[in-house]
N, C-alpha and C positions, 0 to 999 in steps of 0.2 A: 707419476701415472699420467698418461696422455689420454685426452678425451677426443674421440673421433669427431670430425666435422658434422656428420648427420646428428650425432647425439647433442653436440653443442647447439646446433640450430633448433633441435627439439626443446632443449632446456630454455633457450631464449624465448621461443614461441610460447611455451607453457608459462613462463614467468610473466610475459606480456598479458596473457589471458587472465591470470590471477590478479594482476594489477588493475586491469580494466574492470574485472568483476567487482573488486573492492571499491573502485570509483563509482560504479553504478549503485552499489549498496549504500554508500555515503550520500549519493544524490537522492536515492529513495528515502533515506532517513531524514534528510533535510526537507524533503517534500512533506513528509508526515509531520515534522516539527511545525511547519507553516500551517498545515491543516489543523493540528491540535491547538495552535495559538488562536485561530479563528473560532473554533468551537468553544474554547475556554474564555473567550472575550478578552484576550490580552490587549493592552493598549496599542493604538495604531503605530506608534513609533517602534515598538518591539516587533510588531508584525512586519514592518518594512525591513528591519534588520534581518528577519528570517527569510524574507523574500530575496534580499541581496545574497544571502548565504546559498540559497537554492539556485539562484541564477548563476552565481560563480561556479558552482559545482556542475551545472549544465554546460558551462563553457569548457570545463575540463574534459567533459565527454566529447565535445566537438574537436578539441585539440588532439585527442588520441583516437579519432574515428578511423574506420576502415573505408577509404574512398572507393574501393573496388566492390564493396557489398551494397547492393541497391537497397535491400531491406533495412540494413543498418542506417544508411543515409536517410531513408524515409522516416524511420523512427526518430532520428535526431531532429529532422526538420519539423515533425509533428510536436516534439517536445518543445522546441523553440517557439512555435506558434502558441502553444498552450501556456508556456511561461509568460509570454507577453500578454496573453489574455488575462492572466491573473494580475499582472501589473496594472492593467486598465481597471481592475475591480478592487484595487487596494483600499480605496476610500469608501467603499460601500460596506454595508452590513448584511450580506446575503450569504449565510452559512451554507445553504443548499447549493448555491452555484459554486462556491469554493470547494465544497465536498465533491461535487461532480468533476470539477476541473482537476483536483488533486488525484482523484481516482483515474481520470483519463491519462494524466501524466505518468502515473505508476504503470498503467497498462502498456504505454509506449516503452517505458523502461524495461518491462518484462520482455517485450519484443526484442530489445537490444540484446538481452541475455540469450534469447533463443538463436539470434544471429551468431552468437559466439559458441553455439552448441550446448548451452547449459539447459538442464532440466528445470522444471518449475521450482522456484525457491520457496522456503516456508512462508515468506510474506505474500507471494503470489497465491498460494493456497488459501491463506487467510483472507485476502481481498476477495477471492472468488467466493468464499463462504459468506462473507459480509454482503456481497452483491446478491447472492441467492436469498438471504434473509431480507434484503431490501425489497425484493420482488414479493416475498411472502407478506411483508408488512403492508405493501400496497394493496394486496388482496384482502387481508383481514381488516384493514381500516376503511374498506369500501363496503357500504351496505349491500351492494350488488355483487360482492366478492370479485370485482373486476371482470364480471361476466364469465367467470371460469366455472367449468363443471367440477364436481368434487374430485373426480379421478385426476383431473388436470392439476388441481391444488395438491393432491397427494403426491403426484410425480415431482412437483416443485419441492415439496418438503423432503422427499427421498433424496433429491439431488443435493439439497442443503446438508442433510445428515451424512451422506457419503463424503461430501467435501470436508465437513467438519471432522469426521472420523480420520480422514487422511492427515489433517493438520494435527489433531490431538495425539496421534500416534508418533509424532516426531519427538526425538530426544532433544534435551537442552543442548547437547553437543552439536547436533545437526543444525539447530537454529543459530547458535553462536558462531558456527563455522562461517556462515554467510553474512551474519550481522553481529560482529563482535561488540558493537556499542549498545546492544539491546539492554534494557533495564530488567535483569532477571527477577528481581523481587516483584516489581509491578506486573511483569508478564505472568508469574506464577499465581498472583492474586486473581487476575482477571481470567486466566485460563480456567481456574476453579469456578469463578462466577459464571462463565459461559457454559461450563458443563452443567451447573445447577439450573441455569436459565433454560437450557435446551431441554432438560428433563421436565421442567415445569411447563414449557410450551407444548411438548409432546403429550403430556398428561391432559392439558386443556383441550386438546383435539378430540379426546374420547367422547365428549358430549356432542361434537359436531355443531357447537354453538359459536358463531363468529364472534360475538361480543365477549365470550369467555377467553378468546384467544388474543384479544387486542393487547392487554397489559403485559402478559408473558412475552409476546412477540416484541413489544416496544422495549421491555427490559433486556431482552436478548440482544436487540440491535445496539442498545446503549453500551452494553458490556463488550460486545464484539468490537465496537469502535475504540473503547478504552484499551482493549487488547492490542489493536493495531497501533495505538499511540505509544505502546511500550517499545516500538521500533523507532521512536523518534531519535534523530541524531542531535545531540546537544549542540546548542548554538555556540559558535566560537566568536565571542563578542569583539575581540580585538580586530579580527579579520573583517567583521561586519561593519564596525565603526569606520575602519580605514576605507572600506568599499562604498560607504554611504554616498560619496560624490557620484558614483555610477548610477544611482537610482534616479530615474526620470519621473 
């Protein structure tokens, strides 16, 4: 059976897109692994190994980049800058800064996917949900409610609920299709925890008492973060040890 030239070209192109998509997934997973190591206060040597792993995967993205796509090149350039920024912070104990930098890297990675014509992945939906709850947490932990009117706060909560519902409706197959290395047991545990925490937080809003919302909101944020960490790409120690000489 002969394969026509146009069909062969399409198959090669489709195969390249799938390969690039998986490289991006693994880069995102290594970024989350570094983020998790900081939050869990893993020793500095192990954190450096995770940084090398993430940096090496970022290099792979550059090797297979599309030089003709400006948005693709901009996203890669931003990733390189952010990866180097993390390098400059490796000896500090600033979880909030690392949290922000890792989220920024993931957002640039999602832009890479959009340049390839991909829709939002499960992880992108989850990060979006997490960020909505970060905004909610800022409001409820401020005595002045971050100077927001109640209806503005309700709009923010509705955005969170809509984002969470989109993620919670995903099947395990849809998630594993994009992130085959995900830990399904951990994911299932914290998926249920986030569901419970969401219900408790929404219940706490009934009294319209800010103080009553603080703990449920904080619990929700903690469990959302653990759900994100289930996307962590396991560290490949032998590669990281061999690449240690590349760490500046």
